[in-house]
N, C-alpha and C positions, 0 to 999 in steps of 0.2 A: 315476682308475679303480681299483677295489679288486680286480680280477681277480688271483688268486694262482697258479692252476694251469690248464693247458689240456691236454685230451686230445681231439684231433681225430678225427672219424669216419674209418674205414679207407678210404672212397672218395675222400678228398681227394687229388687228384693234384698240385695246385699251391697254394702259399700265396702269395697275391697281394702285390704291392708295398705296403708300409706297412700290412699287415693288422693288426698288433699294435703298431705304432709307439708308443713312449713309454708303454707300460703299465708304469709304474714299480714297481708292487707285484708284478708277475708273477715267480714264483720258479722254476717248472718248466714245461717244455713237452715233450710226447711227439710226435715227428714220426711220422705213420702210415706203415706199410710201403708203401703205394701212392703216396706222395708222390714226385714226380720232380723238382720245382723248389721251392726256397725263394726267393721273389722279393726284389727289391731293398728294403732297409730294412724287411723284414718284422717284425723284432724289434729294430730299432735303438732305442737310448735306453731299453731296458728294463733300467734300472740294477740292479734287484733280481734279475734272472735269473741263477740260479746253477747250474741243471741242465738240460741238453738231452739228451733220450733219443732216439737215432736207432734205431728198430726195424730189424731186418734188412730193408732195403728197397731200393727202386729209385732212391733219390735220386741224381740225376746232377749237379745244379748248385745251388750256393749263390750267390745274387746279390750284387751290390755292396752294401756297408754292411749286410748282412742282420742281423748280430748286433753291430753297432758299439756300443761303450760298455756292454756287459753285464758281469756280475760272475762269469761262469763261471770255474772253476778247472781243470777237466779236460775235454778234448774227445776223444772217440773217434769218428772219422769213419767212416761205413759204407764197406764194400768197393766199393759201386757208385758212389761219388762220384768224379767225374773233374775237376770244375772248381770253383774258389773264386774269386769275383769280387773286384773292387777294394775294398779296405778292409773286407772282410767281417767280420773280427773285430778291427778296429782299436780301440784304446783299451780293450781288455778287460784292464785292468791286473792283475787277479787270476789270469789264465790262467798256469798253471805247467806243464801237460802237454798235448801234442797227439799223437795217434796218427793217422797218415795212411794212406790206402788205397793199395794197390799199383796201383790203376787211375788214380791221380791223374796228369793230363796237364797241368793248368794251375793255377798259383797266381798270381793277378794282383797287380798293383802294390799295395803297402801292405796286403796281406791281413791281416797280423799286426802292423802298425805300432802302436807304443805299448803292446805287451804286455810 
């Protein structure tokens, strides 16, 4: 698939499981402000993904394996985020910086394994 950038409509409240799984040429994604959940494996195996923009939003949960094996280097999580699922950012080998939310209550098993 040659998809390189995604800017989702503001009305998107949930990005479903496996929605963009294995989009290897995807480089950037902008998560809309009304998105509450990024589902399991939504962007897993998007090995070209280097930039995730979280608009000041209502994002509450990032599902398991959501961004597994992406090439992001910097991660600034929104203040609304409270839960990161199992292996959400596992094997993101290029990840060098993560800024967590003060509202974070759960970082699940292996969330950053292999980073």
